C-alpha positions as CSV (number, residue, x, y, z in Angstrom):
1,M,-3.8,17.5,-24.7
2,T,-2.4,16.9,-21.2
3,T,-0.9,13.6,-22.2
4,L,0.8,14.9,-25.3
5,R,2.3,17.8,-23.3
6,L,3.7,15.4,-20.8
7,L,5.4,13.1,-23.3
8,L,7.3,16.1,-24.6
9,V,8.9,16.8,-21.2
10,A,12.4,15.4,-22.1
11,P,13.6,14.6,-18.5
12,L,10.5,12.5,-17.8
13,F,10.4,10.7,-21.1
14,A,11.9,7.1,-20.9
15,G,10.8,5.5,-24.2
16,A,8.6,2.7,-25.4
17,M,6.8,0.0,-23.4
18,K,8.9,-2.5,-21.5
19,Y,8.2,-6.1,-20.9
20,R,8.7,-8.6,-18.1
21,N,8.8,-12.4,-17.5
22,L,6.0,-14.2,-15.5
23,G,6.5,-17.6,-14.2
24,E,9.5,-19.9,-13.8
25,E,11.9,-20.5,-16.6
26,G,10.6,-23.1,-19.1
27,P,7.7,-23.8,-21.2
28,H,5.1,-22.0,-18.9
29,R,6.9,-18.7,-18.8
30,L,5.1,-15.7,-20.3
31,R,6.6,-12.6,-21.7
32,V,4.2,-9.6,-21.1
33,S,4.1,-5.9,-21.3
34,E,4.4,-3.8,-18.1
35,A,0.9,-2.6,-18.8
36,C,-2.0,-5.1,-19.0
37,L,-5.2,-4.1,-20.5
38,G,-8.2,-4.6,-18.1
39,T,-11.5,-5.3,-19.5
40,M,-14.1,-5.5,-16.6
41,T,-16.1,-2.5,-17.7
42,W,-16.8,-3.9,-21.2
43,G,-20.4,-4.9,-21.7
44,E,-21.6,-2.5,-18.8
45,Q,-19.9,0.8,-18.9
46,N,-18.5,0.3,-22.3
47,T,-20.0,-0.9,-25.6
48,E,-18.4,-3.4,-27.9
49,A,-17.2,-0.7,-30.3
50,E,-15.5,1.2,-27.5
51,A,-13.8,-2.0,-26.4
52,F,-12.6,-2.7,-30.0
53,E,-11.2,0.8,-30.0
54,Q,-9.3,0.2,-26.7
55,L,-7.9,-3.1,-27.9
56,D,-6.7,-1.7,-31.2
57,Y,-5.1,1.3,-29.4
58,A,-3.5,-0.8,-26.6
59,L,-2.0,-3.2,-29.1
60,A,-0.6,-0.5,-31.4
61,H,1.2,1.0,-28.3
62,G,2.9,-2.2,-27.2
63,V,0.4,-3.6,-24.8
64,N,0.4,-7.4,-25.4
65,F,-1.3,-8.5,-22.3
66,I,-5.2,-8.7,-21.9
67,D,-6.9,-9.7,-18.6
68,T,-10.5,-10.8,-18.4
69,A,-12.8,-13.2,-16.5
70,E,-15.9,-15.4,-17.0
71,L,-17.5,-13.2,-14.3
72,Y,-17.1,-10.0,-16.3
73,P,-18.4,-7.4,-16.7
74,V,-18.8,-5.9,-13.2
75,P,-20.8,-5.2,-11.1
76,P,-21.4,-9.0,-11.9
77,N,-24.9,-10.3,-12.5
78,A,-26.6,-13.3,-14.3
79,Q,-27.7,-11.1,-17.2
80,T,-24.3,-9.9,-18.3
81,Y,-22.2,-12.8,-17.2
82,G,-19.6,-13.8,-19.8
83,E,-20.2,-10.8,-22.1
84,T,-16.7,-9.3,-21.8
85,E,-15.1,-12.6,-22.9
86,R,-17.6,-12.7,-25.9
87,I,-16.6,-9.0,-26.9
88,I,-12.9,-10.2,-26.8
89,G,-13.7,-13.3,-28.9
90,R,-15.3,-11.3,-31.5
91,W,-12.3,-8.9,-31.7
92,L,-10.0,-11.9,-32.0
93,A,-12.1,-13.6,-34.6
94,A,-12.3,-10.4,-36.7
95,D,-8.4,-10.8,-37.4
96,P,-7.0,-14.2,-36.7
97,S,-3.6,-12.8,-36.6
98,R,-4.3,-11.0,-33.4
99,R,-4.4,-14.2,-31.1
100,E,-0.6,-14.8,-31.5
101,Q,0.1,-11.0,-30.8
102,V,-1.5,-11.0,-27.3
103,V,-1.0,-12.9,-24.0
104,L,-4.7,-13.6,-23.1
105,A,-5.7,-14.1,-19.4
106,T,-8.9,-15.1,-17.9
107,K,-10.3,-16.4,-14.6
108,V,-12.5,-19.3,-13.2
109,T,-15.1,-18.0,-10.7
110,S,-15.0,-19.6,-7.2
111,F,-17.4,-19.6,-4.3
112,G,-20.2,-17.0,-4.1
113,R,-21.8,-16.8,-7.6
114,D,-23.9,-19.8,-7.7
115,Y,-25.8,-19.0,-10.9
116,I,-22.5,-19.3,-13.0
117,P,-22.3,-23.3,-13.2
118,A,-25.6,-23.5,-15.1
119,L,-24.8,-20.5,-17.2
120,R,-21.6,-22.0,-18.6
121,G,-23.8,-24.5,-20.5
122,V,-25.1,-21.6,-22.6
123,D,-21.7,-21.5,-24.4
124,L,-21.3,-25.3,-24.4
125,N,-24.3,-26.2,-26.5
126,G,-26.7,-26.0,-23.5
127,A,-24.9,-29.1,-21.9
128,P,-26.3,-29.5,-18.5
129,D,-24.3,-29.0,-15.3
130,E,-25.4,-31.2,-12.4
131,E,-22.4,-29.9,-10.0
132,Q,-23.8,-27.0,-8.0
133,P,-22.8,-24.5,-6.4
134,A,-19.7,-22.9,-7.8
135,R,-16.5,-24.6,-6.7
136,L,-12.8,-25.0,-7.8
137,T,-13.3,-28.8,-8.5
138,A,-11.2,-30.3,-11.4
139,A,-14.5,-30.8,-13.1
140,Q,-15.9,-27.4,-12.8
141,M,-12.5,-25.7,-13.7
142,A,-12.4,-27.8,-16.9
143,R,-16.0,-27.0,-17.8
144,A,-15.5,-23.3,-17.0
145,L,-12.4,-23.1,-19.1
146,D,-14.1,-24.7,-22.0
147,A,-17.0,-22.3,-21.8
148,S,-14.4,-19.4,-21.7
149,L,-12.6,-20.8,-24.9
150,A,-15.9,-20.8,-26.6
151,R,-16.7,-17.3,-25.8
152,L,-13.1,-16.1,-26.5
153,Q,-13.0,-18.1,-29.9
154,T,-9.7,-19.6,-29.0
155,D,-8.4,-23.0,-28.2
156,Y,-6.1,-21.8,-25.5
157,V,-5.5,-19.2,-22.9
158,D,-2.1,-18.1,-21.8
159,L,-3.0,-17.5,-18.1
160,Y,-5.7,-19.2,-16.2
161,Q,-6.5,-17.7,-12.8
162,L,-8.5,-18.7,-9.6
163,H,-10.6,-15.8,-9.2
164,W,-10.7,-15.9,-5.4
165,P,-10.2,-18.5,-2.7
166,E,-12.7,-21.1,-2.3
167,R,-12.1,-21.4,1.3
168,Y,-13.3,-18.9,3.7
169,T,-10.7,-15.9,4.3
170,N,-10.6,-12.3,4.5
171,I,-10.8,-10.3,1.2
172,F,-11.2,-6.7,0.1
173,A,-12.1,-4.4,3.1
174,Q,-12.9,-7.3,5.6
175,R,-10.5,-7.1,8.6
176,D,-11.5,-9.7,11.1
177,Y,-11.3,-13.4,10.6
178,K,-14.5,-15.2,12.0
179,R,-14.0,-18.8,12.6
180,A,-17.7,-19.4,12.5
181,F,-17.6,-18.5,8.7
182,E,-15.1,-21.4,7.9
183,R,-16.6,-23.8,5.4
184,A,-15.9,-27.0,3.7
185,S,-14.0,-26.4,0.4
186,T,-12.2,-28.2,-2.4
187,S,-8.8,-29.0,-1.1
188,V,-5.9,-27.1,-2.2
189,D,-4.1,-30.4,-3.4
190,D,-7.3,-31.1,-5.6
191,Q,-7.3,-27.6,-7.0
192,V,-3.7,-28.0,-8.1
193,L,-4.3,-31.4,-9.6
194,G,-7.2,-29.9,-11.5
195,V,-4.8,-27.1,-12.7
196,K,-2.3,-29.7,-13.7
197,A,-4.9,-31.4,-15.9
198,L,-5.6,-28.1,-17.7
199,L,-1.8,-27.5,-18.2
200,D,-1.3,-31.1,-19.6
201,S,-4.3,-30.5,-21.9
202,G,-2.5,-27.6,-23.7
203,K,-5.5,-25.5,-23.2
204,V,-3.7,-23.4,-20.5
205,R,0.0,-22.2,-20.8
206,A,0.4,-20.8,-17.1
207,W,-1.8,-20.3,-14.2
208,G,-2.2,-17.9,-11.2
209,L,-4.0,-16.9,-8.2
210,S,-6.2,-14.0,-7.4
211,N,-7.4,-12.2,-4.3
212,E,-5.1,-14.4,-2.3
213,N,-3.0,-13.9,0.8
214,A,0.1,-15.2,2.3
215,V,-1.6,-18.2,3.7
216,G,-3.0,-19.2,0.4
217,V,0.2,-18.5,-1.6
218,G,2.1,-20.9,0.8
219,L,-0.6,-23.6,0.6
220,F,-0.4,-23.5,-3.2
221,L,3.3,-23.5,-3.6
222,A,3.6,-26.5,-1.1
223,A,0.9,-28.5,-3.1
224,C,2.6,-27.7,-6.3
225,A,5.9,-29.1,-5.0
226,R,4.2,-32.2,-3.7
227,H,2.6,-33.0,-6.9
228,G,5.2,-31.7,-9.5
229,V,3.0,-29.1,-10.8
230,P,4.4,-25.7,-12.1
231,P,3.9,-23.1,-9.4
232,P,1.5,-20.2,-10.0
233,A,3.1,-17.5,-12.3
234,T,1.1,-14.8,-10.9
235,I,-1.1,-13.4,-8.1
236,Q,-3.8,-10.7,-9.2
237,N,-4.7,-8.6,-6.2
238,D,-6.1,-5.1,-5.3
239,F,-3.1,-2.9,-4.9
240,S,-2.6,0.8,-5.0
241,L,-1.3,3.8,-3.1
242,L,-4.6,3.7,-1.2
243,H,-4.4,-0.2,-0.6
244,R,-1.1,-1.5,0.1
245,K,-2.1,-4.6,2.0
246,F,-0.2,-6.9,-0.4
247,E,3.1,-5.6,0.8
248,E,2.2,-5.2,4.4
249,D,0.5,-8.5,5.3
250,G,3.3,-10.9,4.2
251,T,1.8,-11.7,0.8
252,A,4.7,-9.9,-1.0
253,E,7.2,-12.1,1.1
254,A,5.2,-15.3,0.3
255,C,5.6,-14.5,-3.4
256,A,9.3,-13.5,-3.3
257,P,11.8,-15.9,-5.1
258,V,13.3,-17.0,-1.8
259,R,9.8,-18.4,-0.7
260,A,8.4,-19.4,-4.3
261,G,11.6,-21.1,-5.2
262,F,12.1,-19.5,-8.6
263,E,13.0,-16.3,-10.2
264,P,11.2,-13.7,-10.4
265,G,8.9,-15.2,-7.9
266,V,5.1,-15.1,-8.2
267,G,4.4,-11.8,-10.1
268,L,1.9,-9.4,-8.8
269,L,-0.7,-8.4,-11.4
270,A,-2.1,-5.2,-9.7
271,Y,-5.7,-4.3,-10.2
272,G,-7.3,-1.2,-8.8
273,V,-4.1,0.9,-9.2
274,L,-6.3,4.1,-9.5
275,A,-8.7,2.9,-6.8
276,G,-11.6,3.0,-9.1
277,G,-10.6,6.3,-10.1
278,A,-10.2,7.8,-6.7
279,L,-6.5,8.4,-7.5
280,S,-7.2,10.1,-10.8
281,G,-7.9,13.5,-9.1
282,K,-11.4,13.8,-10.3
283,Y,-13.2,13.5,-7.1
284,V,-13.1,17.1,-6.0
285,K,-13.8,18.2,-2.4
286,R,-16.5,20.8,-2.0
287,G,-17.1,23.3,0.8
288,D,-19.5,21.0,2.7
289,G,-16.8,18.1,2.7
290,T,-18.6,16.0,0.0
291,R,-17.0,15.1,-3.2
292,A,-18.0,16.1,-6.8
293,A,-17.3,14.0,-9.8
294,P,-18.7,13.5,-13.4
295,A,-22.1,11.6,-13.4
296,D,-20.5,8.7,-15.2
297,S,-17.7,8.1,-12.7
298,R,-17.7,4.7,-11.2
299,H,-18.3,5.8,-7.6
300,V,-21.3,7.9,-8.8
301,A,-22.7,5.3,-11.2
302,F,-22.3,2.5,-8.7
303,P,-22.1,4.1,-5.0
304,F,-22.2,0.8,-3.2
305,F,-19.6,-0.9,-5.4
306,Q,-15.9,-0.9,-4.0
307,P,-16.6,1.5,-1.1
308,R,-13.2,0.9,0.2
309,Y,-11.8,3.4,-2.2
310,V,-13.9,6.4,-1.2
311,S,-13.4,6.8,2.4
312,G,-12.7,10.2,3.8
313,A,-9.0,9.4,4.5
314,S,-8.5,7.7,1.2
315,L,-9.7,10.8,-0.8
316,D,-7.7,13.2,1.4
317,A,-4.7,11.1,0.7
318,A,-5.5,11.2,-3.0
319,D,-5.5,14.9,-2.8
320,A,-2.0,14.9,-1.3
321,Y,-0.8,12.5,-4.1
322,A,-2.3,14.7,-6.7
323,A,-0.2,17.7,-5.4
324,L,2.9,15.4,-5.8
325,A,1.9,14.7,-9.3
326,A,1.6,18.4,-10.2
327,K,5.1,18.9,-8.7
328,R,6.4,16.1,-11.0
329,G,4.6,17.4,-14.0
330,V,2.4,14.3,-14.6
331,T,-1.2,13.6,-14.0
332,P,-2.4,12.0,-10.7
333,S,-3.3,8.8,-12.6
334,Q,0.1,8.6,-14.1
335,L,1.8,9.1,-10.8
336,A,-0.2,6.3,-9.2
337,I,0.7,4.0,-12.2
338,Q,4.4,5.0,-12.0
339,W,4.5,4.1,-8.3
340,A,2.8,0.7,-8.8
341,R,5.2,0.0,-11.7
342,S,8.2,0.7,-9.3
343,R,7.5,-2.2,-7.1
344,E,10.1,-5.0,-7.4
345,Y,7.5,-7.7,-7.3
346,M,5.4,-6.2,-9.9
347,G,4.6,-8.5,-12.8
348,S,2.3,-6.2,-14.8
349,V,0.1,-3.2,-13.8
350,I,-3.5,-3.6,-15.0
351,I,-5.1,-0.6,-16.4
352,G,-8.7,0.0,-17.1
353,A,-10.6,2.9,-18.8
354,T,-14.0,3.8,-19.8
355,K,-12.8,6.6,-22.1
356,M,-10.1,6.6,-24.7
357,A,-8.4,9.7,-23.4
358,Q,-8.0,8.0,-20.1
359,L,-6.6,4.9,-21.8
360,A,-4.0,7.0,-23.6
361,E,-3.1,8.9,-20.5
362,D,-2.6,5.6,-18.6
363,I,-0.5,3.9,-21.3
364,A,1.7,7.2,-21.5
365,A,2.7,6.6,-17.9
366,F,4.7,3.4,-18.8
367,E,6.7,5.7,-21.2
368,L,7.9,8.1,-18.5
369,A,11.2,7.8,-16.6
370,D,11.2,6.0,-13.4
371,L,10.4,7.8,-10.2
372,E,13.4,9.0,-8.2
373,P,14.1,7.7,-4.7
374,A,13.3,11.0,-3.2
375,E,9.8,11.0,-5.0
376,L,9.1,7.6,-3.6
377,L,10.0,8.8,-0.1
378,E,7.7,11.7,-0.5
379,M,4.9,9.3,-1.5
380,D,5.5,7.1,1.4
381,A,5.3,10.0,3.8
382,V,1.6,10.7,2.5
383,S,0.8,7.0,3.1
384,D,2.3,7.4,6.7
385,H,0.3,10.5,7.4
386,Y,-2.9,8.9,6.6
387,S,-2.1,5.6,8.4
388,P,-1.2,7.0,11.7
389,Y,-2.2,4.1,14.0
390,Y,-0.3,1.4,11.9
391,R,2.8,3.4,11.2
392,G,3.1,5.2,14.5
393,V,3.2,8.5,12.9
394,G,3.0,11.4,15.3
395,A,3.7,9.2,18.3
396,V,4.6,11.3,21.3
397,A,7.3,10.5,24.0
398,V,6.0,8.8,27.1
399,V,8.1,9.5,30.3
400,A,8.0,7.7,33.7
401,D,6.1,9.6,36.3
402,D,4.4,7.5,39.2
403,A,2.5,10.7,40.3
404,A,0.6,10.9,37.0
405,C,-1.5,7.8,38.0
406,G,-2.4,9.0,41.5
407,E,-3.2,5.6,43.1
408,E,-0.9,2.7,42.2
409,D,-3.9,0.5,41.6
410,E,-5.0,2.9,38.9
411,C,-1.7,2.6,37.2
412,A,-1.9,-1.2,37.3
413,A,-5.4,-1.0,36.1
414,A,-4.4,1.0,32.9
415,V,-1.6,-1.3,31.9
């Protein structure tokens, strides 16, 4: 009901789904919808029938981009590994015409899930895998791709992504870099040459990174230039109103056309734009300061999964954004999606839903008019308010007064 009402507000209505280019001009360029259908709940929180319903609805509403991974569903484990790809494969097989209508993206797992190399053999007629643990070697990438193609029931993927760096680096909520954790890893040059083999095979149209940072983007772009390999078309990172690290730590700059060497640059595929539902407005503050939400909400069902989204400051900020959404006449989820869509480096916004009403609401956000500059400034003000140390918000004037220290040595010690 809410979604239908919003679409009838004439000043906000912009029209049908729009499309953008990913990758450099040429045979590896992809044309994708601004909305990308995320799939990581399929096989865990969603049944196959529910996944099929989501796929049918998204395709009917102009979404041509589907993102998955060999690791899915999440939270990942050996029992459900690969099930999301199998579900998509059965949907594609049910109507062969669907394959040419969609841009299909998947990912190869890197360091950290060492049960995966052996499990790939299940979908490759039980062929043994002697190479352990999980790494981004050319051989493992080729094997992982073949296993994904078998599950997806297709002979190619449009976008193949390196799920996270094999090297040690900070990801997610980690803040400090610990040199003691540095480890030997497949060189970036070898990874790029492995990607080249996949592109040359015709099994992959374009490739991308995921959970990378500015250092990694620079390393991969330089290696691509050295070996004459098409640069990564995309980078899939956690990005939302509550997690703007991508644009603050230099990664957006590293992906920009001036650094990447091509237009439109390495496009961001933003996941987590609703912060696991934290930006949907459903985590309601109670009198004792705790939050209440439906029992099947992600942060209720999986309380230790993605805790970065549910800190006190994050949820207080979400409340402030919800107030701005009400002012605009949209839902909190739609405002969060519209904001992510407004970023100039955005390639496509990944939306994921466990219920059809949520999916309809999210897709409707792409049919609304763009946010006005004044509205974007209001949203920045909320971000500033809840990031006071970094932004310097509320800083007070400091004036010279030698008497304030008492002894000169005390002043020197305080510097």
